N, C-alpha and C positions, 0 to 999 in steps of 0.2 A: 216652382214654375220655371220653365226653361227660359233662359235669357234670350233677348233679341238684340242683335248688334245695333246700337243707336248711332253709329258713325254715319257720315254722309251729310245729307241736306234735310234737316228737320222741317216739316211742313206745318207744325203747330208749335207755338212758342208761348211760354208764360213769362211776363215781366212782373216780378214780385218785389214789392217794397215793404219792408217790415219796420215798424216803429218799436224800438227796444226800450227797456228800462235803463235808466241812467247808468253809464259806465259798464254796460254788459256786452258791448260790441266785440271786444277782443275775445271774450269767452265764447261767444257764438261762432265767430269766424274759426277759432281753433277747433271747436267741436265739429263744425260743419265740414271743414276741410279734412279732418282726420276720420270721421265716422260716416258721413252721409254721401260722399261723392260716388265711390265705387258701388255701394249697395243700391243706390238709385239706378245707376247705369246697368247693373245686372238685371234689372227688371225690364229694360227696354227704352228707358229715357236717356237723355244726355244732359249733363250739367254744363251749360255753356259759359257762364260767367258769374263770378262773385265779386262784389264791390263794396267799398266804403263810400258813403255819400259825403263828399267834401264840404257840403253845406249843412250837414247835420251829423254830429258825432254819435248819435243814437239811432242811426238808420242803416239797415243792411239791405242792399239791392242785389238781386240775382235773377238769372234767366235759366230756364231749362227747356229742352225741346223734345218733340215726339214725332214719329213718322206720320201719324195721323190721329184722329180723335179716338178711334177704337184702341190703338196702342196706348194712347194716353190713359184711357179708363183702366185698361188691364195693368199698366205699369203702376199707376197710383194706388190701385187696389192692392197690388202685391206689396208695394213698399210700406204703405201706411198700415197694412194689416200684418206686417212681417216682424221678425224678431229685432231687427236693428232699431226701428222706430219705437218698438215697445220698450227697449232698453234705454235709448238715448233721447227719445222724443220729450219726455217730461223735463229733462234738463234744458233742451232747446226752448220749449214753451215757456219755461220759467224766466227766460231772458226777454220775453216779448210782451209788449202792451197790445199791439195790433199786427195781424198778419193777413188782413183781408184786402189790402190794396193790391189787386192783381189784375193785370190786363191779359186777356187771352187773344193772341195775335197769330198772324200767318205772314210769310214773306210776300211782299208786293210782287206780282208777276213781272218778269223781265228785269228783276234786280237781284243783287247778291242774296244768297240763301245760306249764309253762315256755314261754309264748308269747313268744319272743324272735326278733329278726331280725338277721342280720349287717349289714344296712344301717344299724343304729343303733350299730355298733361304733366306739369312738374310734380315732383315727389312731395309727399307730406313734409312740411317744415321748410319748403323752398322759400326764399325771400320774395317779397312782393316785387313785381317788375316796376321799373321806373317809367311808367307810361300813364297817360291821361286819356280817359274815355268820356265822351259826351253822348248823352241820349236825349234827344229833343222830342217831346211828345206834343203833337198838334191835335187839338180836339175840334171836330166839326159837327154840324147838326146830324142826327141819326138819319140814315138813308140817303144822304146827299154825297155824291162822289166827286163834286167839283174841287174841293180842297185837296183831296188825295191826288187827283189828276194834275193839279197845278204843281204839286211837289214832284210827282213822277216825271212829268213832261217838261217842266220849267226849272224847278229848283235843283234837281239832281244834276243835270248837265252843267249848271253853273258851279255847283259845289265841286264837281270833278275838275273843272277848269281852274279853280282858285285854290285848291288844296287837295288833301287826300280823299280818295273815294270812300264812301261809307262802307263799314263792315256789313251792314244790313239795313234794309228798309222794310218795315213791318207795318201791317194794317190790321184792323180788327177782324178776328175770327168770328164769323156770324153763327156758327153751329152752337147748339145748346150745350152748356156745361153739364156733362153727364155724371161727373164726379162731384156731387153736391156737398160732400163732406168738406171740400175746400171751395169756398165761394169765390167768384170772380166779379168784377165790376160789370154791370149790365147796362144796356142802353147806350153803349159807347160807340163812337165812330172816330177812331184816332189813326194817325200815322206817326210812326216812330222812326227816327233816323239815328243810327248808332255809328259813331266814328271814333277812331283811335288816333292819338297824336303822341309825339315824343314827350311833350310836356304841355302845361297849360298855356304857356306863351304861344306855342304853335297854334293852339285852338283859338286864342284871341286874334292872332293875325289872320287866320282863315275867316273868322266871322267878320273882321274889318274889311277884308278883300271882297267878301260876298256883298256887304252892305254898300260898297261904292261901285260895284259892277253895274253898268248902266241898265242892263236888262232886268237884273234882280231889283235894283233900287226903284226903277220907274214902273215896272209891270208885275214881276213875279211876287215880290214881298207884299206890295199893296193888295194884289189879288188874293193871296193867302189870308192876309189880315181881314179882308172883307168877308171871307168865308168862315173864319174860325169863330168858335163860340166863346173863347177866352184866350188870354195870352198863353203861348206855349210854355210847357214845363221843361226846363233845361236841367237835366241831372248831370252834375259834375262828379265823375266817379274815378276812384283809384282801385285798380284790380288787386285782389288778394293773391297770395303766392301760388295758388293752384287754378286760377282762372284761365280758361282757354282763350277767352276774349280779352285782349290786352293790347 
């Protein structure tokens, strides 16, 4: 199948969280970064970021993007039906207990759209960057836009005033998952804010500044809390050596 250049601004993004068998994370990261990055991108997708979950030593978190849902279907069909997955997929699957925690997302309009390029990717074996990435996942009732609007119009401006601007702000992709071989979570209405920091202390300072900002403290955060269906999930992530997001 001819390759499609995946660089630019992906319009469909998967946030994938894998629960691994104990002490198999290093094995999967080494295999993934060596064997799976370029072959996926040759089919038309882009591997955006690969991470260790700092709160779970047996969890692998990663993101990949696609130009649209049609490209997603073609790219996934080509990769998972191709020779690289046939050769190395069984080893990858052997490290995993569960790989079905997947959110299908799209960039929130008028926000950052992950402008990354595979040409900037570090080589195989590159050391992990000394960076800290947070991904906060807010969940709201299906079909209700109020929580996402509060994040877009209220929270984001305050985040940009009190610390680094997010790398990306994503929300649920509502189109049907046409590649049913890989399930995604259904019935979701989430907004995900991904931000990079020099270290975890910088992240803590940013959160503290946000919480004492009068507008955020008195209006924005209580409004989001009123809309959400559960407490937000905060992923504390360490990029691997070949992650574009870091």
